[in-house]
SENU-221961 format. One record per residue (C-alpha): residue in one letter; x, y, z. Coordinates in nm, 3 decimals. Each point is the difference from the previous one (the first is absolute). Layout:
   r         X         Y         Z
   A         X         Y         Z
...
This chain:
   r         X         Y         Z
   X    -5.356    -0.882    -0.515
   X     0.224    -0.259     0.116
   X     0.120    -0.096    -0.370
   X     0.091     0.385    -0.071
   X     0.217    -0.012     0.362
   X     0.170    -0.327    -0.115
   X     0.067     0.125    -0.336
   X     0.143     0.350     0.159
   X     0.170    -0.166     0.246
   X     0.184    -0.281    -0.266
   X     0.042     0.322    -0.213
   X     0.208     0.154     0.279
   X     0.213    -0.316     0.071
   X     0.091    -0.020    -0.360
   X     0.126     0.369    -0.019
   X     0.168    -0.070     0.328
   X     0.168    -0.275    -0.141
   X     0.129     0.221    -0.324
   X     0.084     0.264     0.243
   X     0.218    -0.263     0.187
   X     0.150    -0.132    -0.291
   X     0.094     0.366    -0.135
   X     0.151     0.074     0.342
   X     0.195    -0.328     0.018
   X     0.152     0.058    -0.364
   X     0.062     0.368     0.081
   X     0.204    -0.112     0.318
   X     0.176    -0.268    -0.162
   X     0.104     0.243    -0.305
   X     0.117     0.255     0.241
   X     0.191    -0.247     0.198
   X     0.161    -0.164    -0.284
   X     0.074     0.363    -0.176
   X     0.189     0.098     0.367
   X     0.200    -0.327    -0.062
   X     0.077     0.098    -0.312
   X     0.118     0.351     0.112
   X     0.203    -0.192     0.290
   X     0.187    -0.232    -0.252
   X     0.077     0.333    -0.235
   X     0.138     0.169     0.285
   X     0.200    -0.280     0.147
   X     0.372    -0.012    -0.098
   X    -0.020    -0.350    -0.126
   X     0.225    -0.064    -0.313
   X     0.104    -0.359    -0.075
   X     0.209     0.116    -0.298
   X    -0.223    -0.212    -0.232
   X    -0.232     0.223    -0.201
   X    -0.395    -0.078     0.021
   X     0.038    -0.186     0.330
   X    -0.230     0.140     0.272
   X    -0.119    -0.120     0.306
   X    -0.385     0.025    -0.094
   X    -0.110     0.059     0.341
   X    -0.344     0.173    -0.113
   X    -0.073    -0.365    -0.183
   X    -0.069    -0.100     0.391
   X    -0.326     0.180     0.002
   X    -0.076    -0.121    -0.338
   X     0.040    -0.368     0.114
   X    -0.206     0.098     0.302
   X    -0.279     0.111    -0.169
   X     0.001    -0.276    -0.213
   X    -0.060    -0.267     0.269
   X    -0.216     0.233     0.213
   X    -0.238     0.193    -0.236
   X     0.031    -0.205    -0.349
   X     0.142     0.060    -0.315
   X    -0.217     0.303    -0.118
   X     0.096     0.198     0.306
   X     0.355    -0.083     0.012
   X     0.029     0.105    -0.383
   X    -0.152     0.328     0.083
   X     0.262     0.045     0.267
   X     0.296    -0.090    -0.231
   X    -0.124     0.219    -0.306
   X    -0.063     0.286     0.241
   X     0.330    -0.008     0.167
   X     0.208    -0.033    -0.338
   X    -0.200     0.294    -0.166
   X     0.055     0.224     0.305
   X     0.347    -0.130     0.075
   X     0.089     0.057    -0.384
   X    -0.152     0.372     0.017
   X     0.185     0.076     0.328
   X     0.310    -0.173    -0.022
   X     0.079    -0.238    -0.305
   X    -0.115     0.193    -0.327
   X    -0.180    -0.125    -0.293
   X     0.250    -0.253    -0.091
   X     0.049    -0.142     0.353
   X    -0.393    -0.037     0.020
   X     0.007    -0.151    -0.346
   X     0.249    -0.268     0.142
   X    -0.176    -0.027     0.326
   X    -0.327    -0.050    -0.179
   X     0.141    -0.261    -0.210
   X     0.144    -0.188     0.281
   X    -0.296     0.021     0.214
   X    -0.243    -0.118    -0.258
   X     0.208    -0.333    -0.079
   X     0.081    -0.035     0.366
   X    -0.355     0.035     0.106
   X    -0.159    -0.236    -0.258
   X     0.269    -0.251     0.105
   X    -0.091     0.037     0.386
   X    -0.360    -0.021    -0.057
   X     0.038    -0.314    -0.208
   X     0.226    -0.155     0.256
   X    -0.217     0.066     0.316
   X    -0.305    -0.158    -0.163
   X     0.181    -0.310    -0.045
   X     0.036    -0.034     0.387
   X     0.341    -0.174    -0.081
   X     0.230     0.293     0.114
   X     0.057     0.176     0.315
   X    -0.035     0.362     0.023
   X     0.397     0.029    -0.021
   X    -0.023    -0.242    -0.298
   X    -0.251     0.215    -0.186
   X     0.196     0.341     0.096
   X     0.317    -0.185    -0.122
   X    -0.163    -0.072    -0.330
   X    -0.124     0.382    -0.021
   X     0.369     0.138     0.060
   X     0.127    -0.208    -0.267
   X    -0.278     0.074    -0.247
   X     0.006     0.382     0.089
   X     0.357    -0.014    -0.120
   X    -0.087    -0.186    -0.330
   X    -0.272     0.280    -0.036
   X     0.234     0.279     0.016
   X     0.285    -0.208    -0.212
   X    -0.295    -0.057    -0.275
   X    -0.035     0.382    -0.010
   X     0.342     0.115     0.029
   X     0.065    -0.257    -0.316
   X    -0.271     0.140    -0.176
   X     0.093     0.341     0.025
   X     0.360    -0.032    -0.097
   X    -0.098    -0.270    -0.238
   X     0.303    -0.200     0.097
   X    -0.063    -0.380     0.132
   X     0.328     0.017     0.155
   X    -0.154     0.149     0.301
   X    -0.116    -0.345     0.110
   X     0.371    -0.106     0.089
   X    -0.078     0.214     0.314
   X    -0.281    -0.212     0.087
   X     0.200    -0.244     0.238
   X     0.120     0.261     0.213
   X    -0.383     0.156     0.023
   X    -0.124    -0.382     0.029
   X     0.206    -0.008     0.319
   X    -0.073     0.335     0.143
   X    -0.394    -0.080    -0.098
   X     0.008    -0.335     0.221
   X     0.212     0.154     0.309
   X    -0.217     0.318     0.013
   X    -0.333    -0.205    -0.051
   X     0.072    -0.246     0.273
   X     0.099     0.300     0.243
   X    -0.317     0.160    -0.094
   X    -0.238    -0.304     0.014
   X     0.165    -0.099     0.370
   X    -0.065     0.362     0.091
   X    -0.392    -0.021    -0.138
   X    -0.023    -0.326     0.142
   X     0.084     0.139     0.353
   X    -0.227     0.306    -0.055
   X    -0.295    -0.221    -0.088
   X     0.058    -0.207     0.317
   X    -0.003     0.317     0.217
   X    -0.321     0.103    -0.182
   X    -0.171    -0.303     0.047
   X     0.064    -0.027     0.365
   X    -0.158     0.375     0.045
């Protein structure tokens, strides 16, 4: 009788853990989607095509450090697909997914080394995101001259990546205190 109670109790704990994971991913994806929307309506135009703040990536970086790479990947993909359907269209979604896959893979690898701060990992993510989008653009247009634009995107990726990383660091510190 007692072993059946323990088995039943451990099944409930596993279900609760899975439920908590689903709830965390859903909440984080919703927050990232809200940030995507806010960024879409902010009248921010630096005059350089393709340059964005990327504030929704704060949520991805926080999810990577707080919940792990699997949950962070789910948050990122859900946000990109839903934002693509709502705001950006198919090509916007394609560019965002290409950037996100390369960016996310790089961030996971750098985080695992333990050699980089959150801002450093985020900065690399910003640069790799821009590189991924440039690769897709060059493939679609079939013109390698697209890469002449990379220095501009490199600089913007560094700046926005550091800003996102600093914001994520401050938020993670505040979450630890609570």
